[in-house]
N, C-alpha and C positions, 0 to 999 in steps of 0.2 A: 774528738781529738782536737787540740788547739791547732789552728791553722798556722802555717809558716809565715814569717815576716815577709812583707811584700817586696823587700829589697833583696831577697835572695836571687841568685842567678837562675836562669831558666834551664840550663843544660844539666842533665843528670848522667853520671858516669858509672861504669863498672869499676871494680877494684883494679883490674888490669889497665884500664884506660887512665885512671888517676896515677898509677905508677908510671905509665908512659908519659903523662903530662909532667910529672916530677922529673923524669929523665930529660925531657925537652928543655925544661927550665935550667937544669944543671948544664946541659950541653950548650945552652946559649950564654953561659957565663956566670950563673948564680951558684956558688958552691953549696953542696948539700948541707954542710953545717950551718951556713947562713940561713937556709930555709928552716932548719931545725930551731935556730935561735929565734927567728921570726915567729915560728909556731909557738914556742914557749911564751914569748911576750903576749901573743894573742890570747893564749889560754889564761895567762896570769891576769890580763885585763878583765876577762869575763868572770874569773874566779873572785876578784876583788869587788866587781860590780854586783855580783849575785849574793855574795856572803861577806860583806865588808867588815863585820864585827866578830867573826869566828876566831880568826888569827891562830888557828891550829890546822895543820895539814898532814894527812897521811897519804903518801904516794905508794900505790901498788905498781911495781915495775916488772915488766917481762924482760925480753932480751932484744927486741927489735927497735925500730926508730920511734915507736910510741914510747918505749921506755926512755929513749934519749930525750924526748920532749918532757917526760915526767921528771928526769933528773935536773934539767935546766929550770923547770918551774919550781922545784924544791929549792934550788939555789936562790932564785928570785925571792921566794917567800921568806927564806931564812934572812936574806939581806934586809927585807922589809920588817924584820922583828917578829915574825911568826914563829911559833913552835912547830918544828918540822921533823918528820921521820919518813924514811923510804924503806919499804919492805920489798925485797927482791924475791920474786917467785920463780921457781923452776931451777934451771941449771945454776949452780953456785958460781960459775966462772963469770967474769966481767963480760959485758957485751962487746961487740966488735964494730969497726967502722966509725961512722959519725956518732953512733950511740955510745961507743967507748969514750970518745972525746967528751961527750956530755957527762958521762959517769965520772971521768977524771975531774971535770970542772966542779961537779957537785962535791966530790971528796975534798978538793982544794978549798972549797968554800966552807967546809966544816959540816956538811949535811950528814946526819947520822944514817948509815945504811946498814941494814942487817937482814939476814935471810927471813923470809916469811915462814911462819908455822901456824898451825890451827889455834895455837894458844896466843898468838900475837894480838895485842890490843890495838884496835883502830881508834882514831881520835880525830875530832874536828871534821873538816871536809875531807872526803876520800877522793883522791884523783885516780881514776882508772886509766892506767898506762900499761895495760897488760898485753893485749893481743892485737888490737887494731884490725886493719883490713886484710892482713895476710893469712888469716886462719883458713885452713882447709880441713873439712870434715868436722866431726863432733869435738867439742872441747874435752881435752884430756886432763887427767890429774897431773900436777897439783893445782892447775889453773881452775878446774871446776870447783874444787873445795874453796879456793880463795874467792871465787865469785859468789858462792853460796854464803860465805862469811860476810862479804860486803852487803849482800841483800838482806841478811838477817840483822845487820848492825843497827839499822834505823837511822844511820847518819846520812847527811846530804852527800850526794855523789855527782861528780863532774867527770864525764867520759871524754877521753882524747880521741878525736876523729870519729869513732863509732863505739858504742858500748861493746865491751869484749864479749864474744860469743854470739853476736848478731851478724848474720851474713850480709855483707855490704852490697851484694848483687841481688838478693831476693828478699831481705827483711826477715828471713827465717831465723828462729832461735835454734842454735846448734847445740841442743841438749840443755844448756844453761847459759844465761846471759846476764850481764850487769844491768840492773834497773836504775837508770840515772835520772836525776832531776834536771840535769843540764848536760848537753853535748856540744862540744866545739869541734866542728868538722872543718877540714883544711884543704886548700888548693882547689878541690872540686867537690861538688855535692855528689854523694853516693846514692844511687836509686834505692838501695835497701833501707835507707833512713826513713822512707816515706810510705811504704805500702805494707799491707797485711797488719800484723801485730806490732810492727817496729815502733810506731809512735809511742806505744805504752812503755817501751824501754828507753827511748831516746830522750823523752822529756822535752824541755825547751831547747830549741836548736839555734845555735849561733854559727856563723860562717866567716872564715877569713881566707882570702885568696893568697895571703903571704906576699902581697905586692907583685903578683905574677905579671910578667910582661904580656900584653894582649896578643902578640904574635903567636907564641906557642899555644896559648889557650885557643885561639881561633883555628889553629891547625889540627887540634886534637879532636878525634871523633868522639861522639857521645852516644849513650844508650837510649836516652829518652829526653823529653822536654816537659817541664812543668807548665801547667795551665795557670795563667794569671790574668788579672784584669787587663794587662797590657798585651798579652800574647794571644788571647782567644779571638776567634773570628768575631766580626761585628755585623749586625743587621744594618742594611742601608737605611738612611733617613727616608721616610715615605714622602713622596711628592704630594702636594696639596690636592691634586686631581685623582689620587689613587682610588680604586674601588675594590670591592671584595673579590671579584673575579681574578684580580691580579695577585692575590695573596694566598692562593692555593686552596685546595679542598681536601681535608683529612677525613678518611673513613676509618673508624675504629671498629674492629671485628672481634666479638667475644661475648661473654656473659651467658654461659650455660646455666642450667637450673642451680640456683643458690649462689651464683657468683656474679650477679649483675653489677655489684658495686665496683668491681675492678674496671669494667668498661666505662662506667660513669665517671670515675676518676680520670681515666685517660682522655675521655672526651672533654671534660671540664678543663683539664690541663691544656689540651690542644687549643681550645677556645680562648683561654686566658693568655696563651703564648703567642697569639696574633694570627692564627690561621684565618683566612677569609671566610671559609665555610667549614663546618664540621658535621659529619653524618655518623650515625651509630647503627651498626647492623648487629642485632642481638635477638635473644629469645623474646617472644611476645609478652611473657609475664613481666619483663622489665620495662615495657613501654610506659606504663603509668608513672613509675618513679622517674624515668628519664624525662618525660614531658613536664612533670611537676618541678623537678629540680633544675633541668637544663632546657628551658623552652627555646633557646637559641639553636639547639642542636636538632638536626633532622633525624629522628629516631624511627627505625623501620624494623619490623619483625621479619626475620629470614628463616627459612626452613631447609634450604638446599644450596648446593654449590652454584647451580645455574642461576638461581635467584640472586645470589651474592655477586656473581660475575656481571649480571645485568646492572645491578645497583652500582657496582664499583667502576663502571666505565666513566662515570662523571668525576671520579676522585683522582687527584694527582698523587696522593700518598695514602698508603694503607698502614694502619697500626694494628698488628695481628697478634693475638695471644692472651690479653688480659681476661681472665675468667673463662677462657675458651673451653677448658676441659679436654679430656682425651677420649671421650666416648664418640659414638658415631656422628653426632651432630658437629662436634668440634673438628673431627677429622675431615668431614665433608667440606666445611668452610676453609679449613687449612689447605685442602687440595685446590680449592679455587684460588687462594692466594698464590700458590705455586705457579699457576698459569697466567697470572696477571703481569702486565708489563709496567705497572705503576711502581714508583719508588716505595720501599716498604721498611717498616721497623718491626722486628719480631721480638716478642718478649714472652716470658712465662710458658704457657702450654704450647705455644708455637715452637719453642725451643725443645721442649720435651718430646713433641712429635717428631721434630727433626732428628733428634738423637736416635730414634727408632727406624729411620728411613735413610737409605743411601740415595739422596737426591741433591740436586744443586739448587741453591737459593736464587731467587731473581736478582739480576744485576742491580747494584746500588743499594742492596739491603744493609740495614744496620741491625746487628744482633746485640741484645742487652742481657746477657746471662748473669745471675749471681753465681757464687762459687759452686754450689750444688748442681746447677744447670750446666755450668761449664764442664764439670766433671763428667756428667752423662754424655755431653757432646764429644768429649775427648776420650771416653772409655777408661777413665781412671777414677781414683777416689778424690773426694773433696780435699782431704789432707794433702794429697799430692799437688792439687791445683794451688792451694794456699802456700805450699812450700816453695813454689817458684811462680808467682803470679805473672811476672813479665813474660816468661816463657809460655805460660798457658794462654795469655791474651794473644801473643803472636801466633801460636799454633792454631788457635781458632780462626783468626783472620786469614791465615794461609790456607787452612783446610777448606773453608767455605767461601773463600774469595769475597769476603765481605768485611766491612768495618765492624769491629767487635768492641763492645763496652763491657769490660769485666768489672762488675760492681763490687763494692766493699770499701773498707778503709784504704785510702790511696787508690781510688778507681782508676783503671787504665783504659785507654783507647788505643787500639791497634788497627793498622790498615794492612791490606794484603801484601804491600811492598816491604813490610817489616818496620815501618816507622811506629813510634810509640810515644804516647803522651800520658802524663800522670796528673791527677787532680789531688792536691793535698788539702783541700777544703772539706767542709762537712762537720757534722757534730754527732755524738752518740745518741742524741735524742731522735735522730732520723732512723734509728733501728726499729721500724714498725711496719705494720701492714699497709700496703698501698703506695708506698713511696716509689717503688719501681714502676707502677702503673702511671704515676704522674710523670716520671722521667720519660717513659715511652711516648706519651702524648706530647710532651715538650719537644722531643727530638723530631717527632712527626710534623709538628707545626713549623719548626725551623726548616725542615726539608721542603715543606709546602711553600715557604716564603723564598725559596730559591737557593738555599745553602746546599753545598755538596754533602754527601754522606759523612765524610770525615769532618767537615766544618760544623755540621749540625750536631754530630756526636760530641765534639770537643766543647762547643759553646753550651750545648744542653747539659752536659755533665757538670760543667763549672757553675752555670747559673743555678741548677738544681741544688748543688752543694751550698752555695752562698745563701740561697733562699732558705735552706734548712737551718743554717747558722742563725739567720736573723729571727726565725721563728723560735729557735731554741733559747734565745736570749730572754724570751718571755716566760720560760720555765719548761719543765718536763711535760710529757703528754702531748707531743706534737702529733696532730692528725694529718694524714696525707693531704687532705683537701686544704689544710691551712697554708700549704706552700704556694697555692696559686696566686694569691695576692702579692706575695713577696717575689714570685717569679716575674710578674709584670713589672715590678719596680726595678729589679736587677737587670732585666732585659732592656728597659728604657735607658738605663745607665750605660749600656753597651752599644747604643745606636750611634753610628758615626755620621 
């Protein structure tokens, strides 16, 4: 997915929070219709910049403030000499409040307005001013059919605030949603624009704060924060006299029969991410490959929990789960991890084993589930996790009193206190085997270098995503091990 512009704000809001912010601005003296007028001009600027030569506009208008924005944009386009039509969807009565005033201005300007029907011809650029953030539940008719008509038209589409039918709180498609090439979101960023399948519907994203006063914005609570190069934690600059013992010791645990590659990827990632020492506890059959590929890693064959506990005493961070399996060997090593007091990162089969046991994870643990693993941990379906990813991430962090990284498009980091961070970086080329193993090793190395569980998760997720983008620029077929060189570069850029 294309990453968001770096100049976007960090705060992400729910629909209710944006409405509260809107109300604060009005209460501080900015009339609602003035905000609507500013919104129309912001949308019109993006529309002209994105499609300067089309000069034809079809506005699909509902009945709320989104429709008001659409009516005012139609008037601006008509004044600029564009061919314009507005198709009003739903109740044939004119809208109310500020939207009614916008409707009246469009009528006075001579904008053609007529009821939408399935036979209505769309033309030029389609402006989606149908539903906005106020939708509750699945999209109903006639809006659903209007949305299907837009998507089938093949015309360029600009969505006002959020594509109609997309939930602004979760990114879930509510039955059907407008697939836009461009979205202009207003006043505050909605979290649903960034996670799950949402970017496929949002397209390119532009933001305008409508000249909001900083006071009301600062007072308004937010749902999450975006991770960016300016907001992620940084590694401290290493002093000239530093030695390996000051940079932590990561122990990677896993690699049952046939799954040794996963642990090698995690160990390689931990090594390349700056850990002072890296050890690998695995099956004996993996030692030859480990020693040949990673001579810097101390690789040891382990057969029992007691053996692992003895080995693990020297490690400051355990990365548990890559290739671990769920058979007796993996369960034995996992039980040893449960009793260790070291900081830990749990991935893959460590999470699957956790889903089957009512146990507490060690303090300071970072959990890194993909949606399927998250579903097993929460006792629900993967579809339910994806339907509300922010709620799922928070639920996992709260249930296990651990920092949770819910992977996927718009990866989320949640802590037990309910704070939430979102990474809108990454690339579809990263959808391959082993990328999660690399992330686990990276987070483990950051923990070993002194970052807290929350800081290591946030920095690790962002660095991993940006490194993946850089590899994807070279073409498809990104292998997990390709990321390690890019991770080194991105991490170095984040040293303060």
